[in-house]
PDBQT receptor file of N, H, CA, C and O in Angstrom, charges set to zero:
ATOM      1  N   MET A   1     -33.892 -11.107 -30.598  1.00  0.00    +0.000 N 
ATOM      2  CA  MET A   1     -32.542 -10.670 -30.885  1.00  0.00    +0.000 C 
ATOM      3  C   MET A   1     -31.872 -11.762 -31.722  1.00  0.00    +0.000 C 
ATOM      4  O   MET A   1     -31.961 -12.949 -31.409  1.00  0.00    +0.000 OA
ATOM      5  N   GLU A   2     -31.231 -11.351 -32.741  1.00  0.00    +0.000 N 
ATOM      6  H   GLU A   2     -31.159 -10.386 -32.995  1.00  0.00    +0.000 HD
ATOM      7  CA  GLU A   2     -30.545 -12.292 -33.614  1.00  0.00    +0.000 C 
ATOM      8  C   GLU A   2     -29.186 -12.655 -33.033  1.00  0.00    +0.000 C 
ATOM      9  O   GLU A   2     -28.637 -11.966 -32.173  1.00  0.00    +0.000 OA
ATOM     10  N   PHE A   3     -28.671 -13.767 -33.541  1.00  0.00    +0.000 N 
ATOM     11  H   PHE A   3     -29.118 -14.326 -34.240  1.00  0.00    +0.000 HD
ATOM     12  CA  PHE A   3     -27.383 -14.258 -33.052  1.00  0.00    +0.000 C 
ATOM     13  C   PHE A   3     -26.278 -13.226 -33.258  1.00  0.00    +0.000 C 
ATOM     14  O   PHE A   3     -25.440 -13.036 -32.377  1.00  0.00    +0.000 OA
ATOM     15  N   GLY A   4     -26.267 -12.566 -34.396  1.00  0.00    +0.000 N 
ATOM     16  H   GLY A   4     -26.948 -12.721 -35.112  1.00  0.00    +0.000 HD
ATOM     17  CA  GLY A   4     -25.235 -11.571 -34.691  1.00  0.00    +0.000 C 
ATOM     18  C   GLY A   4     -25.283 -10.395 -33.726  1.00  0.00    +0.000 C 
ATOM     19  O   GLY A   4     -24.244  -9.888 -33.303  1.00  0.00    +0.000 OA
ATOM     20  N   GLU A   5     -26.500  -9.959 -33.378  1.00  0.00    +0.000 N 
ATOM     21  H   GLU A   5     -27.344 -10.370 -33.722  1.00  0.00    +0.000 HD
ATOM     22  CA  GLU A   5     -26.640  -8.851 -32.424  1.00  0.00    +0.000 C 
ATOM     23  C   GLU A   5     -26.140  -9.257 -31.033  1.00  0.00    +0.000 C 
ATOM     24  O   GLU A   5     -25.505  -8.469 -30.332  1.00  0.00    +0.000 OA
ATOM     25  N   GLU A   6     -26.439 -10.502 -30.651  1.00  0.00    +0.000 N 
ATOM     26  H   GLU A   6     -26.955 -11.142 -31.221  1.00  0.00    +0.000 HD
ATOM     27  CA  GLU A   6     -25.979 -10.982 -29.345  1.00  0.00    +0.000 C 
ATOM     28  C   GLU A   6     -24.453 -11.045 -29.289  1.00  0.00    +0.000 C 
ATOM     29  O   GLU A   6     -23.849 -10.702 -28.272  1.00  0.00    +0.000 OA
ATOM     30  N   VAL A   7     -23.847 -11.474 -30.360  1.00  0.00    +0.000 N 
ATOM     31  H   VAL A   7     -24.337 -11.752 -31.186  1.00  0.00    +0.000 HD
ATOM     32  CA  VAL A   7     -22.382 -11.534 -30.425  1.00  0.00    +0.000 C 
ATOM     33  C   VAL A   7     -21.795 -10.134 -30.311  1.00  0.00    +0.000 C 
ATOM     34  O   VAL A   7     -20.810  -9.922 -29.604  1.00  0.00    +0.000 OA
ATOM     35  N   VAL A   8     -22.400  -9.185 -31.006  1.00  0.00    +0.000 N 
ATOM     36  H   VAL A   8     -23.200  -9.357 -31.581  1.00  0.00    +0.000 HD
ATOM     37  CA  VAL A   8     -21.918  -7.804 -30.953  1.00  0.00    +0.000 C 
ATOM     38  C   VAL A   8     -22.045  -7.245 -29.540  1.00  0.00    +0.000 C 
ATOM     39  O   VAL A   8     -21.119  -6.606 -29.040  1.00  0.00    +0.000 OA
ATOM     40  N   LEU A   9     -23.191  -7.481 -28.890  1.00  0.00    +0.000 N 
ATOM     41  H   LEU A   9     -23.944  -8.001 -29.296  1.00  0.00    +0.000 HD
ATOM     42  CA  LEU A   9     -23.378  -6.987 -27.523  1.00  0.00    +0.000 C 
ATOM     43  C   LEU A   9     -22.381  -7.617 -26.551  1.00  0.00    +0.000 C 
ATOM     44  O   LEU A   9     -21.858  -6.944 -25.663  1.00  0.00    +0.000 OA
ATOM     45  N   ARG A  10     -22.125  -8.903 -26.725  1.00  0.00    +0.000 N 
ATOM     46  H   ARG A  10     -22.550  -9.450 -27.446  1.00  0.00    +0.000 HD
ATOM     47  CA  ARG A  10     -21.132  -9.566 -25.862  1.00  0.00    +0.000 C 
ATOM     48  C   ARG A  10     -19.728  -9.020 -26.112  1.00  0.00    +0.000 C 
ATOM     49  O   ARG A  10     -18.941  -8.869 -25.177  1.00  0.00    +0.000 OA
ATOM     50  N   ALA A  11     -19.423  -8.732 -27.352  1.00  0.00    +0.000 N 
ATOM     51  H   ALA A  11     -20.062  -8.855 -28.111  1.00  0.00    +0.000 HD
ATOM     52  CA  ALA A  11     -18.111  -8.163 -27.677  1.00  0.00    +0.000 C 
ATOM     53  C   ALA A  11     -17.960  -6.772 -27.070  1.00  0.00    +0.000 C 
ATOM     54  O   ALA A  11     -16.903  -6.427 -26.543  1.00  0.00    +0.000 OA
ATOM     55  N   ILE A  12     -19.023  -5.980 -27.150  1.00  0.00    +0.000 N 
ATOM     56  H   ILE A  12     -19.882  -6.261 -27.578  1.00  0.00    +0.000 HD
ATOM     57  CA  ILE A  12     -18.988  -4.639 -26.549  1.00  0.00    +0.000 C 
ATOM     58  C   ILE A  12     -18.825  -4.746 -25.040  1.00  0.00    +0.000 C 
ATOM     59  O   ILE A  12     -18.055  -3.998 -24.437  1.00  0.00    +0.000 OA
ATOM     60  N   HIS A  13     -19.550  -5.675 -24.435  1.00  0.00    +0.000 N 
ATOM     61  H   HIS A  13     -20.175  -6.282 -24.924  1.00  0.00    +0.000 HD
ATOM     62  CA  HIS A  13     -19.439  -5.864 -22.984  1.00  0.00    +0.000 C 
ATOM     63  C   HIS A  13     -18.018  -6.291 -22.606  1.00  0.00    +0.000 C 
ATOM     64  O   HIS A  13     -17.440  -5.763 -21.656  1.00  0.00    +0.000 OA
ATOM     65  N   ALA A  14     -17.462  -7.240 -23.347  1.00  0.00    +0.000 N 
ATOM     66  H   ALA A  14     -17.931  -7.669 -24.119  1.00  0.00    +0.000 HD
ATOM     67  CA  ALA A  14     -16.103  -7.711 -23.060  1.00  0.00    +0.000 C 
ATOM     68  C   ALA A  14     -15.090  -6.582 -23.213  1.00  0.00    +0.000 C 
ATOM     69  O   ALA A  14     -14.156  -6.469 -22.420  1.00  0.00    +0.000 OA
ATOM     70  N   ALA A  15     -15.275  -5.753 -24.226  1.00  0.00    +0.000 N 
ATOM     71  H   ALA A  15     -16.034  -5.844 -24.871  1.00  0.00    +0.000 HD
ATOM     72  CA  ALA A  15     -14.357  -4.631 -24.434  1.00  0.00    +0.000 C 
ATOM     73  C   ALA A  15     -14.469  -3.621 -23.304  1.00  0.00    +0.000 C 
ATOM     74  O   ALA A  15     -13.458  -3.071 -22.865  1.00  0.00    +0.000 OA
ATOM     75  N   SER A  16     -15.687  -3.369 -22.825  1.00  0.00    +0.000 N 
ATOM     76  H   SER A  16     -16.507  -3.816 -23.181  1.00  0.00    +0.000 HD
ATOM     77  CA  SER A  16     -15.840  -2.402 -21.735  1.00  0.00    +0.000 C 
ATOM     78  C   SER A  16     -15.269  -2.956 -20.430  1.00  0.00    +0.000 C 
ATOM     79  O   SER A  16     -14.699  -2.205 -19.638  1.00  0.00    +0.000 OA
ATOM     80  N   VAL A  17     -15.415  -4.261 -20.200  1.00  0.00    +0.000 N 
ATOM     81  H   VAL A  17     -15.878  -4.871 -20.844  1.00  0.00    +0.000 HD
ATOM     82  CA  VAL A  17     -14.823  -4.874 -19.005  1.00  0.00    +0.000 C 
ATOM     83  C   VAL A  17     -13.301  -4.791 -19.081  1.00  0.00    +0.000 C 
ATOM     84  O   VAL A  17     -12.646  -4.470 -18.089  1.00  0.00    +0.000 OA
ATOM     85  N   ALA A  18     -12.741  -5.077 -20.243  1.00  0.00    +0.000 N 
ATOM     86  H   ALA A  18     -13.273  -5.338 -21.048  1.00  0.00    +0.000 HD
ATOM     87  CA  ALA A  18     -11.290  -5.001 -20.411  1.00  0.00    +0.000 C 
ATOM     88  C   ALA A  18     -10.792  -3.576 -20.206  1.00  0.00    +0.000 C 
ATOM     89  O   ALA A  18      -9.755  -3.361 -19.578  1.00  0.00    +0.000 OA
ATOM     90  N   ALA A  19     -11.526  -2.607 -20.733  1.00  0.00    +0.000 N 
ATOM     91  H   ALA A  19     -12.368  -2.782 -21.243  1.00  0.00    +0.000 HD
ATOM     92  CA  ALA A  19     -11.136  -1.209 -20.555  1.00  0.00    +0.000 C 
ATOM     93  C   ALA A  19     -11.191  -0.815 -19.085  1.00  0.00    +0.000 C 
ATOM     94  O   ALA A  19     -10.318  -0.098 -18.598  1.00  0.00    +0.000 OA
ATOM     95  N   ALA A  20     -12.210  -1.281 -18.381  1.00  0.00    +0.000 N 
ATOM     96  H   ALA A  20     -12.920  -1.864 -18.777  1.00  0.00    +0.000 HD
ATOM     97  CA  ALA A  20     -12.318  -0.974 -16.947  1.00  0.00    +0.000 C 
ATOM     98  C   ALA A  20     -11.167  -1.600 -16.173  1.00  0.00    +0.000 C 
ATOM     99  O   ALA A  20     -10.648  -0.988 -15.239  1.00  0.00    +0.000 OA
ATOM    100  N   GLN A  21     -10.761  -2.806 -16.546  1.00  0.00    +0.000 N 
ATOM    101  H   GLN A  21     -11.182  -3.303 -17.304  1.00  0.00    +0.000 HD
ATOM    102  CA  GLN A  21      -9.636  -3.457 -15.873  1.00  0.00    +0.000 C 
ATOM    103  C   GLN A  21      -8.335  -2.701 -16.110  1.00  0.00    +0.000 C 
ATOM    104  O   GLN A  21      -7.499  -2.599 -15.212  1.00  0.00    +0.000 OA
ATOM    105  N   ILE A  22      -8.165  -2.175 -17.306  1.00  0.00    +0.000 N 
ATOM    106  H   ILE A  22      -8.843  -2.257 -18.035  1.00  0.00    +0.000 HD
ATOM    107  CA  ILE A  22      -6.961  -1.394 -17.612  1.00  0.00    +0.000 C 
ATOM    108  C   ILE A  22      -6.940  -0.113 -16.789  1.00  0.00    +0.000 C 
ATOM    109  O   ILE A  22      -5.908   0.248 -16.224  1.00  0.00    +0.000 OA
ATOM    110  N   VAL A  23      -8.075   0.573 -16.721  1.00  0.00    +0.000 N 
ATOM    111  H   VAL A  23      -8.913   0.280 -17.180  1.00  0.00    +0.000 HD
ATOM    112  CA  VAL A  23      -8.156   1.809 -15.937  1.00  0.00    +0.000 C 
ATOM    113  C   VAL A  23      -7.867   1.521 -14.467  1.00  0.00    +0.000 C 
ATOM    114  O   VAL A  23      -7.144   2.274 -13.814  1.00  0.00    +0.000 OA
ATOM    115  N   LEU A  24      -8.426   0.440 -13.951  1.00  0.00    +0.000 N 
ATOM    116  H   LEU A  24      -9.013  -0.171 -14.481  1.00  0.00    +0.000 HD
ATOM    117  CA  LEU A  24      -8.191   0.068 -12.557  1.00  0.00    +0.000 C 
ATOM    118  C   LEU A  24      -6.722  -0.265 -12.314  1.00  0.00    +0.000 C 
ATOM    119  O   LEU A  24      -6.153   0.156 -11.308  1.00  0.00    +0.000 OA
ATOM    120  N   ALA A  25      -6.109  -1.008 -13.214  1.00  0.00    +0.000 N 
ATOM    121  H   ALA A  25      -6.571  -1.351 -14.032  1.00  0.00    +0.000 HD
ATOM    122  CA  ALA A  25      -4.695  -1.362 -13.067  1.00  0.00    +0.000 C 
ATOM    123  C   ALA A  25      -3.814  -0.120 -13.099  1.00  0.00    +0.000 C 
ATOM    124  O   ALA A  25      -2.856  -0.017 -12.332  1.00  0.00    +0.000 OA
ATOM    125  N   GLU A  26      -4.132   0.821 -13.982  1.00  0.00    +0.000 N 
ATOM    126  H   GLU A  26      -4.909   0.737 -14.605  1.00  0.00    +0.000 HD
ATOM    127  CA  GLU A  26      -3.360   2.062 -14.042  1.00  0.00    +0.000 C 
ATOM    128  C   GLU A  26      -3.522   2.871 -12.759  1.00  0.00    +0.000 C 
ATOM    129  O   GLU A  26      -2.552   3.442 -12.260  1.00  0.00    +0.000 OA
ATOM    130  N   ALA A  27      -4.730   2.922 -12.227  1.00  0.00    +0.000 N 
ATOM    131  H   ALA A  27      -5.518   2.458 -12.632  1.00  0.00    +0.000 HD
ATOM    132  CA  ALA A  27      -4.965   3.662 -10.982  1.00  0.00    +0.000 C 
ATOM    133  C   ALA A  27      -4.228   3.010  -9.817  1.00  0.00    +0.000 C 
ATOM    134  O   ALA A  27      -3.662   3.707  -8.975  1.00  0.00    +0.000 OA
ATOM    135  N   GLU A  28      -4.229   1.681  -9.763  1.00  0.00    +0.000 N 
ATOM    136  H   GLU A  28      -4.689   1.115 -10.448  1.00  0.00    +0.000 HD
ATOM    137  CA  GLU A  28      -3.502   0.983  -8.703  1.00  0.00    +0.000 C 
ATOM    138  C   GLU A  28      -2.003   1.225  -8.815  1.00  0.00    +0.000 C 
ATOM    139  O   GLU A  28      -1.333   1.438  -7.805  1.00  0.00    +0.000 OA
ATOM    140  N   ALA A  29      -1.474   1.195 -10.030  1.00  0.00    +0.000 N 
ATOM    141  H   ALA A  29      -2.019   1.022 -10.851  1.00  0.00    +0.000 HD
ATOM    142  CA  ALA A  29      -0.045   1.435 -10.232  1.00  0.00    +0.000 C 
ATOM    143  C   ALA A  29       0.328   2.856  -9.828  1.00  0.00    +0.000 C 
ATOM    144  O   ALA A  29       1.375   3.076  -9.218  1.00  0.00    +0.000 OA
ATOM    145  N   GLU A  30      -0.514   3.806 -10.162  1.00  0.00    +0.000 N 
ATOM    146  H   GLU A  30      -1.364   3.627 -10.657  1.00  0.00    +0.000 HD
ATOM    147  CA  GLU A  30      -0.245   5.197  -9.791  1.00  0.00    +0.000 C 
ATOM    148  C   GLU A  30      -0.291   5.377  -8.278  1.00  0.00    +0.000 C 
ATOM    149  O   GLU A  30       0.556   6.061  -7.702  1.00  0.00    +0.000 OA
ATOM    150  N   ALA A  31      -1.278   4.763  -7.639  1.00  0.00    +0.000 N 
ATOM    151  H   ALA A  31      -1.966   4.208  -8.107  1.00  0.00    +0.000 HD
ATOM    152  CA  ALA A  31      -1.381   4.872  -6.180  1.00  0.00    +0.000 C 
ATOM    153  C   ALA A  31      -0.191   4.210  -5.506  1.00  0.00    +0.000 C 
ATOM    154  O   ALA A  31       0.340   4.736  -4.528  1.00  0.00    +0.000 OA
ATOM    155  N   GLU A  32       0.228   3.069  -6.017  1.00  0.00    +0.000 N 
ATOM    156  H   GLU A  32      -0.204   2.642  -6.812  1.00  0.00    +0.000 HD
ATOM    157  CA  GLU A  32       1.381   2.377  -5.437  1.00  0.00    +0.000 C 
ATOM    158  C   GLU A  32       2.648   3.205  -5.605  1.00  0.00    +0.000 C 
ATOM    159  O   GLU A  32       3.454   3.303  -4.679  1.00  0.00    +0.000 OA
ATOM    160  N   ALA A  33       2.828   3.797  -6.771  1.00  0.00    +0.000 N 
ATOM    161  H   ALA A  33       2.174   3.718  -7.524  1.00  0.00    +0.000 HD
ATOM    162  CA  ALA A  33       4.016   4.619  -7.014  1.00  0.00    +0.000 C 
ATOM    163  C   ALA A  33       3.997   5.875  -6.150  1.00  0.00    +0.000 C 
ATOM    164  O   ALA A  33       5.048   6.352  -5.722  1.00  0.00    +0.000 OA
ATOM    165  N   ARG A  34       2.823   6.401  -5.899  1.00  0.00    +0.000 N 
ATOM    166  H   ARG A  34       1.970   6.013  -6.247  1.00  0.00    +0.000 HD
ATOM    167  CA  ARG A  34       2.705   7.628  -5.127  1.00  0.00    +0.000 C 
ATOM    168  C   ARG A  34       2.943   7.386  -3.637  1.00  0.00    +0.000 C 
ATOM    169  O   ARG A  34       3.543   8.223  -2.963  1.00  0.00    +0.000 OA
ATOM    170  N   PHE A  35       2.481   6.255  -3.122  1.00  0.00    +0.000 N 
ATOM    171  H   PHE A  35       1.994   5.574  -3.670  1.00  0.00    +0.000 HD
ATOM    172  CA  PHE A  35       2.556   6.006  -1.690  1.00  0.00    +0.000 C 
ATOM    173  C   PHE A  35       3.657   5.037  -1.285  1.00  0.00    +0.000 C 
ATOM    174  O   PHE A  35       3.883   4.845  -0.090  1.00  0.00    +0.000 OA
ATOM    175  N   ARG A  36       4.338   4.431  -2.221  1.00  0.00    +0.000 N 
ATOM    176  H   ARG A  36       4.154   4.587  -3.192  1.00  0.00    +0.000 HD
ATOM    177  CA  ARG A  36       5.391   3.468  -1.887  1.00  0.00    +0.000 C 
ATOM    178  C   ARG A  36       6.501   4.088  -1.035  1.00  0.00    +0.000 C 
ATOM    179  O   ARG A  36       6.907   3.456  -0.059  1.00  0.00    +0.000 OA
ATOM    180  N   PRO A  37       7.023   5.290  -1.342  1.00  0.00    +0.000 N 
ATOM    181  CA  PRO A  37       8.094   5.833  -0.494  1.00  0.00    +0.000 C 
ATOM    182  C   PRO A  37       7.675   5.985   0.967  1.00  0.00    +0.000 C 
ATOM    183  O   PRO A  37       8.496   5.815   1.868  1.00  0.00    +0.000 OA
ATOM    184  N   VAL A  38       6.416   6.301   1.200  1.00  0.00    +0.000 N 
ATOM    185  H   VAL A  38       5.749   6.439   0.468  1.00  0.00    +0.000 HD
ATOM    186  CA  VAL A  38       5.941   6.462   2.573  1.00  0.00    +0.000 C 
ATOM    187  C   VAL A  38       5.855   5.114   3.261  1.00  0.00    +0.000 C 
ATOM    188  O   VAL A  38       6.249   4.975   4.419  1.00  0.00    +0.000 OA
ATOM    189  N   LEU A  39       5.345   4.130   2.557  1.00  0.00    +0.000 N 
ATOM    190  H   LEU A  39       5.024   4.243   1.616  1.00  0.00    +0.000 HD
ATOM    191  CA  LEU A  39       5.132   2.826   3.171  1.00  0.00    +0.000 C 
ATOM    192  C   LEU A  39       6.421   2.032   3.319  1.00  0.00    +0.000 C 
ATOM    193  O   LEU A  39       6.527   1.215   4.234  1.00  0.00    +0.000 OA
ATOM    194  N   SER A  40       7.393   2.244   2.460  1.00  0.00    +0.000 N 
ATOM    195  H   SER A  40       7.307   2.908   1.718  1.00  0.00    +0.000 HD
ATOM    196  CA  SER A  40       8.611   1.446   2.523  1.00  0.00    +0.000 C 
ATOM    197  C   SER A  40       9.784   2.235   3.088  1.00  0.00    +0.000 C 
ATOM    198  O   SER A  40      10.928   1.789   2.998  1.00  0.00    +0.000 OA
ATOM    199  N   GLY A  41       9.518   3.391   3.665  1.00  0.00    +0.000 N 
ATOM    200  H   GLY A  41       8.589   3.753   3.739  1.00  0.00    +0.000 HD
ATOM    201  CA  GLY A  41      10.598   4.182   4.246  1.00  0.00    +0.000 C 
ATOM    202  C   GLY A  41      11.265   3.451   5.392  1.00  0.00    +0.000 C 
ATOM    203  O   GLY A  41      10.627   2.693   6.121  1.00  0.00    +0.000 OA
ATOM    204  N   GLN A  42      12.536   3.684   5.538  1.00  0.00    +0.000 N 
ATOM    205  H   GLN A  42      13.055   4.301   4.946  1.00  0.00    +0.000 HD
ATOM    206  CA  GLN A  42      13.262   3.009   6.604  1.00  0.00    +0.000 C 
ATOM    207  C   GLN A  42      13.026   3.730   7.918  1.00  0.00    +0.000 C 
ATOM    208  O   GLN A  42      12.934   4.957   7.971  1.00  0.00    +0.000 OA
ATOM    209  N   ILE A  43      12.932   2.956   8.953  1.00  0.00    +0.000 N 
ATOM    210  H   ILE A  43      13.007   1.960   8.910  1.00  0.00    +0.000 HD
ATOM    211  CA  ILE A  43      12.774   3.521  10.286  1.00  0.00    +0.000 C 
ATOM    212  C   ILE A  43      14.168   3.657  10.887  1.00  0.00    +0.000 C 
ATOM    213  O   ILE A  43      14.924   2.688  10.963  1.00  0.00    +0.000 OA
ATOM    214  N   ILE A  44      14.489   4.855  11.305  1.00  0.00    +0.000 N 
ATOM    215  H   ILE A  44      13.874   5.642  11.243  1.00  0.00    +0.000 HD
ATOM    216  CA  ILE A  44      15.798   5.104  11.907  1.00  0.00    +0.000 C 
ATOM    217  C   ILE A  44      15.626   5.060  13.413  1.00  0.00    +0.000 C 
ATOM    218  O   ILE A  44      14.824   5.801  13.981  1.00  0.00    +0.000 OA
ATOM    219  N   ALA A  45      16.377   4.195  14.049  1.00  0.00    +0.000 N 
ATOM    220  H   ALA A  45      17.029   3.593  13.588  1.00  0.00    +0.000 HD
ATOM    221  CA  ALA A  45      16.281   4.060  15.500  1.00  0.00    +0.000 C 
ATOM    222  C   ALA A  45      17.630   4.407  16.111  1.00  0.00    +0.000 C 
ATOM    223  O   ALA A  45      18.679   4.025  15.592  1.00  0.00    +0.000 OA
ATOM    224  N   PHE A  46      17.589   5.119  17.194  1.00  0.00    +0.000 N 
ATOM    225  H   PHE A  46      16.737   5.429  17.615  1.00  0.00    +0.000 HD
ATOM    226  CA  PHE A  46      18.798   5.463  17.914  1.00  0.00    +0.000 C 
ATOM    227  C   PHE A  46      18.825   4.656  19.202  1.00  0.00    +0.000 C 
ATOM    228  O   PHE A  46      17.803   4.536  19.878  1.00  0.00    +0.000 OA
ATOM    229  N   PRO A  47      19.965   4.110  19.546  1.00  0.00    +0.000 N 
ATOM    230  CA  PRO A  47      20.023   3.332  20.785  1.00  0.00    +0.000 C 
ATOM    231  C   PRO A  47      19.840   4.241  21.998  1.00  0.00    +0.000 C 
ATOM    232  O   PRO A  47      20.259   5.399  22.000  1.00  0.00    +0.000 OA
ATOM    233  N   LEU A  48      19.219   3.698  23.005  1.00  0.00    +0.000 N 
ATOM    234  H   LEU A  48      18.880   2.758  23.004  1.00  0.00    +0.000 HD
ATOM    235  CA  LEU A  48      19.054   4.457  24.240  1.00  0.00    +0.000 C 
ATOM    236  C   LEU A  48      20.392   4.532  24.957  1.00  0.00    +0.000 C 
ATOM    237  O   LEU A  48      21.139   3.556  25.010  1.00  0.00    +0.000 OA
ATOM    238  N   ILE A  49      20.679   5.686  25.499  1.00  0.00    +0.000 N 
ATOM    239  H   ILE A  49      20.072   6.480  25.456  1.00  0.00    +0.000 HD
ATOM    240  CA  ILE A  49      21.913   5.858  26.266  1.00  0.00    +0.000 C 
ATOM    241  C   ILE A  49      21.584   5.535  27.711  1.00  0.00    +0.000 C 
ATOM    242  O   ILE A  49      20.777   6.205  28.356  1.00  0.00    +0.000 OA
ATOM    243  N   GLU A  50      22.232   4.490  28.197  1.00  0.00    +0.000 N 
ATOM    244  H   GLU A  50      22.887   3.946  27.673  1.00  0.00    +0.000 HD
ATOM    245  CA  GLU A  50      21.964   4.110  29.579  1.00  0.00    +0.000 C 
ATOM    246  C   GLU A  50      22.828   4.955  30.500  1.00  0.00    +0.000 C 
ATOM    247  O   GLU A  50      24.029   5.117  30.285  1.00  0.00    +0.000 OA
ATOM    248  N   ARG A  51      22.211   5.468  31.489  1.00  0.00    +0.000 N 
ATOM    249  H   ARG A  51      21.235   5.337  31.664  1.00  0.00    +0.000 HD
ATOM    250  CA  ARG A  51      22.929   6.255  32.489  1.00  0.00    +0.000 C 
ATOM    251  C   ARG A  51      22.929   5.456  33.777  1.00  0.00    +0.000 C 
ATOM    252  O   ARG A  51      22.079   4.593  33.997  1.00  0.00    +0.000 OA
ATOM    253  N   ASP A  52      23.878   5.757  34.601  1.00  0.00    +0.000 N 
ATOM    254  H   ASP A  52      24.568   6.458  34.421  1.00  0.00    +0.000 HD
ATOM    255  CA  ASP A  52      23.929   5.073  35.890  1.00  0.00    +0.000 C 
ATOM    256  C   ASP A  52      22.813   5.619  36.756  1.00  0.00    +0.000 C 
ATOM    257  O   ASP A  52      22.934   6.680  37.368  1.00  0.00    +0.000 OA
ATOM    258  N   ARG A  53      21.754   4.891  36.792  1.00  0.00    +0.000 N 
ATOM    259  H   ARG A  53      21.655   4.029  36.295  1.00  0.00    +0.000 HD
ATOM    260  CA  ARG A  53      20.616   5.287  37.618  1.00  0.00    +0.000 C 
ATOM    261  C   ARG A  53      20.440   4.248  38.711  1.00  0.00    +0.000 C 
ATOM    262  O   ARG A  53      20.620   3.049  38.500  1.00  0.00    +0.000 OA
ATOM    263  N   ALA A  54      20.095   4.730  39.845  1.00  0.00    +0.000 N 
ATOM    264  H   ALA A  54      19.949   5.704  40.017  1.00  0.00    +0.000 HD
ATOM    265  CA  ALA A  54      19.839   3.810  40.944  1.00  0.00    +0.000 C 
ATOM    266  C   ALA A  54      18.482   3.170  40.742  1.00  0.00    +0.000 C 
ATOM    267  O   ALA A  54      17.525   3.808  40.303  1.00  0.00    +0.000 OA
ATOM    268  N   GLU A  55      18.429   1.912  41.071  1.00  0.00    +0.000 N 
ATOM    269  H   GLU A  55      19.206   1.394  41.428  1.00  0.00    +0.000 HD
ATOM    270  CA  GLU A  55      17.145   1.227  41.030  1.00  0.00    +0.000 C 
ATOM    271  C   GLU A  55      16.268   1.804  42.132  1.00  0.00    +0.000 C 
ATOM    272  O   GLU A  55      16.793   2.323  43.118  1.00  0.00    +0.000 OA
ATOM    273  N   PRO A  56      14.980   1.730  41.997  1.00  0.00    +0.000 N 
ATOM    274  CA  PRO A  56      14.093   2.312  43.014  1.00  0.00    +0.000 C 
ATOM    275  C   PRO A  56      14.327   1.749  44.415  1.00  0.00    +0.000 C 
ATOM    276  O   PRO A  56      14.096   2.444  45.404  1.00  0.00    +0.000 OA
ATOM    277  N   ASP A  57      14.786   0.490  44.512  1.00  0.00    +0.000 N 
ATOM    278  H   ASP A  57      14.974  -0.075  43.709  1.00  0.00    +0.000 HD
ATOM    279  CA  ASP A  57      14.997  -0.095  45.836  1.00  0.00    +0.000 C 
ATOM    280  C   ASP A  57      16.406   0.156  46.373  1.00  0.00    +0.000 C 
ATOM    281  O   ASP A  57      16.724  -0.277  47.480  1.00  0.00    +0.000 OA
ATOM    282  N   GLN A  58      17.251   0.842  45.614  1.00  0.00    +0.000 N 
ATOM    283  H   GLN A  58      16.993   1.194  44.715  1.00  0.00    +0.000 HD
ATOM    284  CA  GLN A  58      18.612   1.146  46.068  1.00  0.00    +0.000 C 
ATOM    285  C   GLN A  58      18.692   2.606  46.499  1.00  0.00    +0.000 C 
ATOM    286  O   GLN A  58      18.040   3.484  45.933  1.00  0.00    +0.000 OA
ATOM    287  N   GLU A  59      19.495   2.827  47.497  1.00  0.00    +0.000 N 
ATOM    288  H   GLU A  59      20.024   2.114  47.957  1.00  0.00    +0.000 HD
ATOM    289  CA  GLU A  59      19.690   4.203  47.950  1.00  0.00    +0.000 C 
ATOM    290  C   GLU A  59      20.865   4.807  47.197  1.00  0.00    +0.000 C 
ATOM    291  O   GLU A  59      21.823   4.100  46.884  1.00  0.00    +0.000 OA
ATOM    292  N   PRO A  60      20.809   6.095  46.901  1.00  0.00    +0.000 N 
ATOM    293  CA  PRO A  60      21.927   6.733  46.199  1.00  0.00    +0.000 C 
ATOM    294  C   PRO A  60      23.179   6.763  47.073  1.00  0.00    +0.000 C 
ATOM    295  O   PRO A  60      23.101   6.866  48.297  1.00  0.00    +0.000 OA
ATOM    296  N   LYS A  61      24.344   6.668  46.409  1.00  0.00    +0.000 N 
ATOM    297  H   LYS A  61      24.408   6.584  45.415  1.00  0.00    +0.000 HD
ATOM    298  CA  LYS A  61      25.624   6.708  47.135  1.00  0.00    +0.000 C 
ATOM    299  C   LYS A  61      25.984   8.147  47.436  1.00  0.00    +0.000 C 
ATOM    300  O   LYS A  61      25.743   9.051  46.637  1.00  0.00    +0.000 OA
ATOM    301  N   MET A  62      26.571   8.337  48.616  1.00  0.00    +0.000 N 
ATOM    302  H   MET A  62      26.767   7.602  49.266  1.00  0.00    +0.000 HD
ATOM    303  CA  MET A  62      26.983   9.688  48.986  1.00  0.00    +0.000 C 
ATOM    304  C   MET A  62      28.465   9.787  49.082  1.00  0.00    +0.000 C 
ATOM    305  O   MET A  62      28.994  10.857  49.384  1.00  0.00    +0.000 OA
TER     306      MET A  62
């Protein structure tokens, strides 16, 4: 293989690696945009309403 052919093959390889990286980055960006609302959604919590309950060791008042 001549030097010029080796340079061409390396250039083709580098271009294909770069293209694969671009495709991967685009796929990651699309997946992040698609699933971000689910992953970053706010959790809504409601406080518990405490009721006057007797403790198990206390007898109810009559």
